[in-house]
C-alpha positions, 0 to 999 in steps of 0.5 A: 480469432476475434478481431475487435474494432478501433473503438474497443481498443480505446475502451480498453485503454480508457478503463485501464488508465482510468483505474490506474489514475483513480487509485493514485487519487484515493486511499485504500481502507484496511478495516473499513470504518474502523481505521479510527476508533468510531467510539471517539471520532465520527469521521466518515469513511473516505477510502476505497473499500475492499469490495470496491477495490476488487470491483476495480480489479474485475473491471481492469481484468475484464478490459484485458480479456479482448487483448488475451482473446485476440490472437493478433491485435492490430499492432502485432502478435500476442506476446504469450510468454510474458502473459503465461508468466503472469498466469503462473504467478497468479497460482500462488496469489490465488492459493493464498487468497482462496484456500491456503491456510494463512501464515501462522495457522500451522496446527490450528484447531479452527482452520481458516481457508484463504486470507482475505487480505491476501486476496485483496492485495494479490488481486490488485497486484495481478490486475496491475500486471495485466493492465501493464501487459495489455498496454504493452500491446496497445501502446505500439499504436502511436495514438494510443501511446500518446493518450496513455502518456498524457493520462498517466503522466498528467496526473502529476497536476492533481498529485502536486496540488494535493501535496502542496495543500498538505505541505502548506496547510494540512500539516500545520492544522493536524499538528495543532489538533494533536497538540490541543489534546494529544491523549484524545488523538492517540486514543482515536488511533488505538494508542496509549500515551507514552508507548513506543507506537505512540512516540512513533506516531508523533514523530511521523506526524511532526514531519512536514512532508507531502504524501498525496493519497498514499500516506507514504512520502516515499511512494509519493516521491516515486511517482513524482520522480517518474513524472519528472523523468517523463516530462523532461524526456518529452520536453527535450524530445519536442524542443530539439527534434522539431524547431517549430514555434508551436512545438517549442511552446508545447515543450515549455508546457511540458517543462512546466510538468517537469517542474511540478513533478520536481516540486512534488519530490522536494515537498515529499522530503524523500532522499531516495525520491530526490536521487531517483529524480536525478537518475531519471534526468540523467537517463534522459540527458544521456540517451538524448545526447549520447548519439554514438551508441546505436549507430544507424537505426536499422540492422545491426546498429538498432540491434546493438542499441536495443541490447545496450539499452535493455542491459543498461536498464537491468544494470541500473536495477542491479546497481540499486540492489548492489548499493543496498548490499554495500551499505549493509556490509559497512554496518554501523560505521556510518550514520546513514540508516535508510539503506542499512534498514533496506539491507535488513529488509532484504536479509529478512525477506531472504530468510522468509523465502527460505522458510516457505520457498514453494508458496511464500507467506502470502501477500498483504499488509499486516499479513504473512510477511510482517509476521514472518519478518518479526521472526526472521529479521536481523536483531539490530533492525528496529522496525516491523514492516509489511514489505521488504521494500523491493518488488522482486524480494517481496514477490519471492517472499510472499509468492514463493517460486511462483513469484519468480514468474512475475519477476521474470515478466517484470524484468522483461518489461524493464528490458524492453523499456530500456531497449526502446529508450535507445532505439525509439527515442533516438530515431529520426522521428517523423510526424504521425499522420493520423486520420481525423477520426483517430485524432478526435478519439485521442483528444476525447480519451485524453480528456474524458478519462482524467475528468471521470477518474477525478470525479469518482475520486472526489465522490469517494472522499468528498465528505472530508475535503475542505473548500481549499483542498477542493480548489487545489484539486480543481486547479490540478485537474486543469493542469492535467488537461493542459499537460495531456493536450501538450503531450498529444500535440507534441507526440503527433509532431515528433514521437521521439520525446514521448517514447523517451519520457516513457522509457525514462519514467519506467527505468526510474520506477524500476530502480526506485522499486528496489528500495521502496514499496511503490510497485507493490503499493495497492494505490500506486502499483497499477500506475507503476505497471501501466507506465512500465508496460506502455514504455515496453511497447516499442514502435508499431511493427506490422510485418516481420522486419524487412520481409513485408510478411505479416507477423503471426501468433506463435504455433499453438497460439489459439490454444494458449489464447483460449487457455489464458482467457479461461483462466482470466474468466475463472479468476474474475468469477472467483473474485466476484463469488469469494471476494466482492460478495463476502466483502460487501457483507463484511463491510455492512456489518463493520459499518453498522457496528461503527454507526452504533457507537456514534452517540458514544463518540458524540458524548465524549466530544461534548465532554472534551469540549466542555459543551453546555450541559443541556447538549449532553442531556439532550444527547442522553435523552435522545438515545436512552429516554432519560428524564431530567438528569441533573445530578452528576452521579446520574449523568455518569450512570447514564453515560456508562449505560450508553457506552455499555449498550452501544458496545454490546450492539457494536460487538454483536455486529463485529462478531457477525463480520468475523463470521463472514470473513474470519481471516481478518483479526481486526473485528475480534480485536475491536470487540475485545477492546470495547468489552474491555473498556466496559469492564474497566469502567464497571470496575471504576464504578465498583460493579465488580461482578459486571466488570468480571463478566465483560472481562470474560466476554472480551477474552472470549471475543479474542481467544479464537484468534490463537485457535486459528493462528497458534503461531501468530505473534499478532494474535498472541499479543492481542490475547495477552493484552486482553488477558492482562486487562482481565487480570487487572479487573479480577485481581486473580492470580490464575488470570495473571498467570494466563496473561504472563503465558500469553505474553511469553508466547508472543515474545517467542514468536516475535523475539526482537520486539520489546513490548511483549518481553517488557510486559511479561517482565512486569507481570512476572515481577508482580507475581513474584512471591519471593521464591527462587523460581520466581526470582530467577524468571524475573532475572532472565526476563530482565536480561532479555529485555535489556538485550532487546533494548540494546539491539534497538540502538539504531532507533533511540525513540523505541528504547527504554527510558534511562530510569526504566533501563536502570531499574531493569538492570537492577532486576537483572542483577538481583531478580526481585 
């Protein structure tokens, strides 16, 4: 077996914790360069690209290889059972990412092999779990554990600074920009004014809350609550276990970290996050001052404390799920909706699991779960979600029975964290006596890793960071350094506080992970799993208790080690060949398509700002070689030609991107949108033949989506919208009938969504020729729309207006 020297362990720790911290300080792009419409806004991409995300996963997995390949690391035997569980769960994640047909592809004529979204998300999940598993081994070492705590929990300095800037400055600026031109702001996000999705967007925009880089206040609050518990545990441990003046001052610094975390939770506005913070504080206080549970810290007393602590941690998780179930049974009798919706998510996730119990529906935002949830969710739930907001239910629904292996490994980590909370954190600690070399390495890693992660994160999104935000980030980095330094000195003097802080933070994340998607969020998941893994590490045990005999790996451990290492190497190779390479080519085509549209976006900006005519003429001359354009008609013609030519080139690159990764629908949807916009513009100019040509090209761009996924509501909705535009452009009855049929297909696949049924009703009413069959179809559709509208009563914003409801009620009665 390979015995690796101390510097190797520090390198592994640096890579894993650095990757976890980096993900918390960056957002992740779903469709690079196209999350905003590049024909309307020219904002550079400031998120982690899918290829970069996969590279980060490969780096973490490569760092985990020495742990897997070592039959017995310095801190104890290899925990092969939990590692085997992680590899079992990988089977389903790899299947969905590499070869299984994506959800909705049953009966497809154009068969896809593997889902790119599932590959990226499943890879991030597995890398996060492996990182936590590796830290579960490494952090038995006192020096490695305190460096880990300082890096992971010190990041709250940067997160709090980012959140404060969002709360105090960014929100007001975004609201002002939106109110200056709401239509343009909505168009940049691909929305039309007055639609349900536009109203939801505006509602969320008006909420003043801190979200960090996660885009979700509840995820941000989860990390804040965990850091609150962690730093509170470190503070109480240092303050009460050692009365030295220096430690008291450091405890004051750690208390400042707890206050920062509390402030972050409050700025998020998350009720669940506040409750999680209170729970974490309660765990710290209960463990710190509840001295009668464990008895002596040796023998039966320690064993009893481990069982009580582990069982209590699991019981808190089950209690969170029980609270959701109890709220669901109450129903609509009280006004609280957040937990009621979580109950709906659990019902939907259970039905999704039962529909695909072996393999699940596949991981990933906008992927299998969202499609399946639309079909199986309770009728009263008004939301379409990418996640059931419970880590265990998500793994079960998306990975099937293979996800049970991950659930088991995760619960085992939580159990160990709870056991450590009562044994390690309450032990009569003694000061660590590391050598000068180890102490120097600890300080170096705890400072270099934050600096590198911070620098890379700022390099990624430097293009949009304002001077004020950069100042806040710099202040946050300095706080991070200070907190990390405080953690190192406190743990060296008395390790009980750091152990208690890790355990409390892990329990908070485990409990809050039953009502929020934090553990499976790509940006937060690795941080979460690293905290839980390091909390599950426990204390160093070089020998079998009481015998002096060195711990040995299990029988057959060499074979298991070799098999685990081989599986990891194969997965890394698959990520490089099937993931990173295609993703880089896909992204290059998307970037080229977005770049082509920059002149169109610039022209629209100049028109919207009513810039001097010379600027617009200069733009047109630069891109079309136009002469002295002075007539308004000539300018309009030049603008149309600019839009048409740019759309042609952009669609060419979008379709090339689709050839590289056909499982992602967005490039074809965007190509259809661009062609449709040209068709509408041509019709307004009276060029009917050109309008018909581009309308057909739009349909041709999007039609393969339903050939690949004939049971996908998203695919049919995209096709239906494009067919509706074609029918509007051409005015042909056959095209109107085709769009009606597509909307009906979408409605059947998403039976609780209002938009497909409402669009089908509108088209059917236009096509009604007054015969009995047409009137009956209108009547049935109207009744269906009214029923869906009634089921949306828990979110009035998504319902019909009173005028529309009255008119549709008349149609339901008369059918005309």
